[in-house]
C-alpha positions as CSV (number, residue, x, y, z in Angstrom):
1,M,-55.7,18.7,-5.5
2,K,-53.7,20.8,-8.0
3,L,-50.8,20.8,-5.6
4,L,-51.0,17.0,-5.3
5,K,-51.0,16.6,-9.1
6,R,-47.9,18.9,-9.3
7,L,-46.1,16.9,-6.7
8,L,-47.0,13.6,-8.5
9,V,-45.8,15.0,-11.8
10,S,-42.6,16.3,-10.2
11,M,-42.0,12.9,-8.6
12,V,-42.6,11.0,-11.8
13,G,-40.2,13.4,-13.6
14,L,-37.6,13.0,-10.9
15,I,-37.9,9.2,-11.1
16,G,-37.6,9.4,-14.9
17,V,-34.4,11.5,-14.6
18,L,-32.9,9.1,-12.1
19,L,-33.7,6.1,-14.3
20,F,-32.2,7.8,-17.3
21,A,-29.1,8.6,-15.3
22,V,-28.8,5.0,-14.0
23,V,-29.2,3.6,-17.5
24,G,-26.7,6.1,-18.9
25,L,-24.2,5.2,-16.2
26,F,-24.6,1.5,-16.9
27,V,-24.2,1.9,-20.6
28,G,-21.4,4.5,-20.3
29,T,-19.3,2.3,-18.0
30,A,-19.4,-0.8,-20.2
31,G,-16.0,-2.2,-21.0
32,D,-13.3,-4.5,-19.9
33,H,-13.2,-4.0,-16.1
34,S,-11.6,-6.8,-14.1
35,V,-9.4,-7.8,-11.2
36,P,-6.7,-10.5,-11.6
37,D,-6.9,-13.9,-10.0
38,T,-5.2,-14.5,-6.7
39,V,-3.0,-17.5,-5.9
40,T,-6.2,-19.3,-4.8
41,T,-7.7,-19.3,-8.3
42,D,-4.4,-19.3,-10.2
43,P,-1.9,-21.5,-8.5
44,T,0.6,-21.0,-11.3
45,L,1.4,-17.6,-9.8
46,P,4.7,-17.6,-7.9
47,H,4.0,-18.2,-4.2
48,V,5.4,-19.6,-1.0
49,E,3.6,-21.4,1.8
50,I,5.0,-20.9,5.3
51,D,3.3,-22.3,8.5
52,G,0.2,-22.9,6.5
53,V,0.0,-19.3,5.2
54,T,0.3,-18.7,1.5
55,F,1.9,-15.6,0.0
56,H,2.2,-14.4,-3.6
57,A,6.0,-13.9,-3.7
58,E,9.1,-13.8,-5.9
59,T,12.8,-13.3,-5.4
60,F,15.7,-11.8,-7.3
61,G,19.4,-12.5,-7.0
62,S,21.5,-15.3,-5.3
63,P,20.3,-16.8,-2.1
64,Q,23.9,-16.8,-1.0
65,N,23.9,-13.0,-0.7
66,P,22.5,-11.0,2.2
67,V,18.7,-11.0,2.2
68,V,16.6,-7.9,1.6
69,V,12.9,-8.2,2.4
70,V,10.7,-5.6,0.7
71,V,7.4,-4.6,2.5
72,H,4.7,-2.9,0.3
73,G,2.2,-0.3,1.2
74,G,-1.6,-0.3,1.7
75,P,-2.7,-2.1,3.8
76,G,-4.1,-4.1,0.9
77,G,-1.6,-3.1,-1.7
78,D,0.9,-5.2,-3.7
79,Y,4.6,-5.2,-4.3
80,G,4.5,-4.5,-8.1
81,Y,5.1,-0.8,-7.8
82,L,8.3,-1.4,-5.8
83,L,9.9,-3.7,-8.3
84,N,12.6,-1.2,-9.2
85,L,14.2,-2.4,-6.0
86,H,15.0,-5.7,-7.9
87,Q,18.1,-3.8,-9.1
88,L,19.6,-4.6,-5.7
89,E,19.9,-8.2,-6.9
90,D,23.6,-7.6,-7.9
91,E,24.6,-7.6,-4.3
92,Y,21.6,-8.9,-2.4
93,F,18.9,-11.6,-2.4
94,V,15.8,-9.5,-2.8
95,V,12.4,-10.9,-1.6
96,F,9.1,-9.4,-2.6
97,Y,5.8,-10.7,-1.1
98,D,2.1,-9.6,-1.1
99,Q,0.9,-9.5,2.5
100,R,-2.0,-11.7,3.8
101,G,-5.3,-10.7,2.2
102,A,-3.5,-8.2,-0.2
103,G,-2.3,-8.1,-3.8
104,L,-2.4,-11.5,-5.3
105,S,-2.2,-13.4,-2.0
106,P,-5.3,-15.4,-1.0
107,R,-8.2,-13.5,0.5
108,V,-9.0,-14.3,4.2
109,D,-11.6,-13.4,6.8
110,A,-11.2,-10.1,8.6
111,A,-10.6,-12.0,11.8
112,E,-7.2,-13.1,10.5
113,L,-6.1,-9.5,9.8
114,S,-4.5,-7.1,12.2
115,L,-1.3,-5.2,12.8
116,Q,0.0,-8.0,14.9
117,S,-0.9,-10.7,12.4
118,S,1.0,-8.7,9.8
119,I,4.0,-8.5,12.0
120,E,3.9,-12.2,12.6
121,D,3.6,-12.8,8.8
122,L,6.6,-10.6,8.2
123,H,8.5,-12.7,10.7
124,R,7.5,-15.8,8.8
125,I,9.0,-14.3,5.6
126,V,12.2,-13.1,7.4
127,T,12.9,-16.4,9.1
128,H,12.0,-18.5,6.0
129,Y,14.3,-16.6,3.6
130,G,16.9,-15.5,6.2
131,Q,17.4,-19.1,7.3
132,G,18.2,-18.0,10.8
133,K,20.3,-15.0,9.8
134,P,19.2,-11.3,10.2
135,V,18.0,-9.5,7.1
136,H,17.7,-6.0,5.7
137,L,14.2,-4.5,5.5
138,I,12.8,-1.9,3.1
139,G,9.3,-0.8,4.0
140,H,7.3,1.8,2.0
141,S,4.3,3.8,3.3
142,W,2.2,1.3,5.2
143,G,5.0,-1.1,4.7
144,G,7.3,1.3,6.6
145,M,4.8,1.3,9.5
146,L,4.7,-2.5,9.5
147,A,8.5,-2.7,9.3
148,A,8.7,-0.2,12.2
149,G,6.4,-2.4,14.3
150,Y,8.6,-5.5,13.4
151,L,11.8,-3.7,14.5
152,G,10.4,-3.1,17.9
153,Q,9.3,-6.7,18.4
154,Y,12.1,-8.6,16.6
155,P,15.1,-6.3,16.7
156,K,17.7,-9.1,16.5
157,F,16.4,-10.3,13.2
158,V,17.2,-7.0,11.3
159,T,20.6,-5.6,10.5
160,K,19.5,-2.6,8.4
161,A,16.1,-1.0,8.1
162,V,14.8,1.5,5.5
163,L,11.5,3.2,6.3
164,A,10.4,5.1,3.1
165,E,7.8,7.7,4.1
166,P,6.0,5.5,6.6
167,G,2.5,6.8,7.5
168,A,1.4,7.0,11.1
169,L,3.5,5.3,13.7
170,D,1.1,6.2,16.6
171,N,-2.6,6.7,17.0
172,M,-2.4,10.5,17.0
173,T,-0.9,10.7,13.6
174,L,-3.3,8.0,12.4
175,A,-6.2,10.2,13.4
176,R,-4.6,13.0,11.4
177,F,-4.3,10.8,8.3
178,H,-8.0,9.7,8.6
179,E,-9.0,13.4,8.9
180,R,-7.1,14.2,5.7
181,Q,-8.8,11.3,3.9
182,R,-12.2,12.5,5.0
183,A,-11.5,16.0,3.9
184,S,-10.6,14.7,0.4
185,R,-14.0,13.1,-0.1
186,G,-15.7,16.0,-1.9
187,F,-17.2,16.3,-5.3
188,E,-14.3,14.7,-7.2
189,Y,-14.3,11.7,-4.9
190,V,-18.0,11.1,-5.5
191,R,-17.6,11.7,-9.3
192,T,-15.0,8.9,-9.3
193,L,-16.8,6.6,-6.9
194,I,-20.2,6.3,-8.7
195,P,-18.9,5.3,-12.1
196,T,-16.5,2.9,-10.4
197,I,-19.4,1.2,-8.7
198,F,-21.2,0.9,-12.0
199,E,-18.1,-0.5,-13.7
200,T,-18.2,-3.5,-11.3
201,F,-21.6,-4.5,-12.8
202,H,-19.8,-5.4,-16.0
203,M,-17.2,-7.5,-14.3
204,T,-16.7,-11.3,-14.4
205,L,-15.9,-11.9,-10.7
206,P,-13.2,-14.5,-10.0
207,D,-14.1,-14.5,-6.3
208,A,-16.4,-13.0,-3.7
209,D,-13.9,-10.1,-2.9
210,A,-13.4,-9.0,-6.4
211,R,-16.0,-6.2,-6.5
212,T,-15.0,-4.5,-3.3
213,D,-11.3,-4.9,-4.2
214,Y,-11.9,-3.2,-7.5
215,I,-13.8,-0.3,-5.9
216,F,-11.3,0.3,-3.1
217,G,-8.3,-0.1,-5.4
218,R,-9.6,2.6,-7.7
219,M,-10.5,5.0,-4.9
220,S,-7.1,4.5,-3.2
221,Q,-5.4,5.4,-6.5
222,A,-7.7,8.4,-6.8
223,F,-6.8,9.6,-3.3
224,V,-3.0,9.3,-3.7
225,G,-3.2,10.9,-7.1
226,S,-5.3,13.8,-6.0
227,S,-4.0,17.3,-5.0
228,A,-5.9,16.9,-1.7
229,S,-3.5,14.1,-0.7
230,S,-0.4,16.3,-1.2
231,Y,1.5,13.1,-2.0
232,R,2.6,14.0,-5.5
233,C,4.8,16.5,-7.4
234,A,3.0,19.5,-9.0
235,D,5.5,19.2,-11.8
236,E,3.9,17.0,-14.5
237,T,7.3,16.1,-15.9
238,V,7.9,13.9,-12.8
239,T,6.7,10.5,-14.0
240,E,7.2,6.9,-13.0
241,V,10.0,4.7,-14.3
242,A,8.8,1.2,-15.3
243,P,10.8,-1.7,-13.7
244,A,13.0,-3.7,-16.1
245,V,11.3,-6.9,-15.0
246,P,7.7,-8.1,-15.5
247,V,5.2,-6.5,-13.1
248,P,2.4,-8.7,-11.8
249,P,-1.1,-7.4,-12.4
250,S,-2.2,-5.1,-9.5
251,R,-5.0,-5.9,-7.1
252,F,-6.1,-4.2,-3.9
253,G,-7.2,-6.0,-0.8
254,A,-10.3,-4.1,0.5
255,T,-10.8,-6.2,3.6
256,A,-7.2,-5.9,4.7
257,F,-7.3,-2.1,4.3
258,N,-10.6,-1.7,6.2
259,T,-9.6,-4.0,9.0
260,I,-6.0,-3.1,9.6
261,F,-6.2,0.6,8.8
262,G,-9.8,1.5,9.7
263,E,-10.9,4.1,12.2
264,Q,-10.7,1.4,15.0
265,A,-7.0,0.6,14.3
266,D,-4.6,0.7,17.2
267,L,-1.0,1.6,16.3
268,S,0.2,2.2,19.9
269,A,2.4,-0.9,19.8
270,I,4.6,0.6,17.1
271,A,5.5,3.7,19.1
272,A,5.7,1.8,22.4
273,S,8.4,-0.7,21.1
274,A,10.4,1.4,18.6
275,A,13.1,2.2,21.1
276,N,13.9,-1.6,21.3
277,Y,15.8,-1.3,18.0
278,P,19.2,0.1,18.8
279,K,20.8,0.2,15.3
280,E,20.6,3.0,12.8
281,V,17.3,3.3,10.8
282,L,17.3,5.1,7.5
283,F,14.2,7.2,7.0
284,I,13.5,8.3,3.4
285,A,11.2,11.3,2.5
286,S,10.3,12.7,-0.9
287,A,10.8,16.3,-1.8
288,C,7.3,16.8,-3.2
289,N,5.2,15.2,-0.4
290,T,3.9,18.0,1.8
291,F,1.7,15.7,3.9
292,I,4.0,12.9,5.2
293,G,7.2,14.2,3.7
294,E,10.4,15.6,5.3
295,E,8.8,17.5,8.2
296,F,6.5,14.7,9.1
297,Q,9.3,12.1,9.0
298,R,11.7,14.2,11.1
299,A,9.0,14.2,13.9
300,Q,8.6,10.4,13.6
301,M,12.3,9.7,13.6
302,T,12.5,10.6,17.3
303,L,10.7,7.3,18.2
304,F,13.9,5.5,17.3
305,P,17.2,6.0,19.2
306,N,19.5,6.1,16.1
307,T,18.3,7.4,12.7
308,R,19.3,9.3,9.6
309,L,17.1,11.0,6.9
310,T,17.5,11.2,3.2
311,V,15.2,13.4,1.0
312,I,14.8,12.2,-2.5
313,P,14.5,15.1,-5.0
314,D,12.1,15.2,-8.0
315,A,9.8,12.6,-6.4
316,G,6.6,12.3,-4.5
317,H,5.4,9.6,-2.2
318,N,6.2,6.9,-4.8
319,M,9.8,7.8,-4.9
320,I,10.9,4.3,-5.8
321,A,9.1,4.6,-9.1
322,E,9.5,8.3,-9.7
323,N,13.2,8.6,-8.9
324,P,14.6,5.0,-8.6
325,A,18.2,6.0,-9.2
326,G,18.2,8.5,-6.3
327,T,16.3,6.1,-4.0
328,L,18.5,3.2,-4.8
329,E,21.7,5.3,-4.3
330,A,20.5,6.3,-0.8
331,I,19.6,2.7,0.1
332,R,22.9,1.3,-1.2
333,T,24.9,3.9,0.6
334,Y,23.1,3.1,3.9
335,F,23.4,-0.7,3.4
336,A,27.2,-0.3,2.9
337,S,27.7,1.9,6.0
């Protein structure tokens, strides 16, 4: 009987502690937590509709110049962090777009999202803005993976291709990436995740995807910014340079990420078709990235028959923001070759 009483007292005490922690987290995470509207709920956002598919998009430069299509990372990210590339507008017509289900583009069902649907959407952008002429592509991170897949399937539509630290281009390296992600989910991951979940209880939700978009967006940033990811420079003086143009509010697409890049993802089509693109491809790596940096990219370059590699100093994975001058110089030199 005494043992039972002690157990009951302990359980009541534990429940009390948990309730106190929950209340504390709820109160402590109060504040202005939000995600921006997509084109669906804010049609004033710049966008384009092609073949019935709507994309948040904007352009810089004269349409009479050669077209450059910029492909952002994720999956599920947005183009805002790549806007330093707008500086190419003095010589090129630069196109930025948020992929289907990502950034500020409309949210869609998971059934509409795959590597192949992303490739077909990129083809929509290329043919719409290219007006029948081949374009230049710049893909960063996941965007580099997507651009690589596009090169293999539509080689005649691309004159120059820049792949800036693409992630996995085959299933073996994708498995390695997922392993690294799982290894990073320790105490720091949980310490970020729990308050992030509680922050969503204070949000005004513009749509049904807002809560999961917020959580996955925060956790994605935490992973890339963590030492476990090995993406960043240890030197704290390496910081991002803000673009000289307005940057749209950022929003992550959780469904796009989980569907296209989940454990079930099949990237075999990228490696299988890469040799179809005969022209030179510029691979860009950052000096600080020890996970998918120079060594990793040198191994992936062998999938294409004709490549070159440029390593950007004083930069991590987000080299376009951390060293825009060096990155733009490398891109301009390659485009002019």
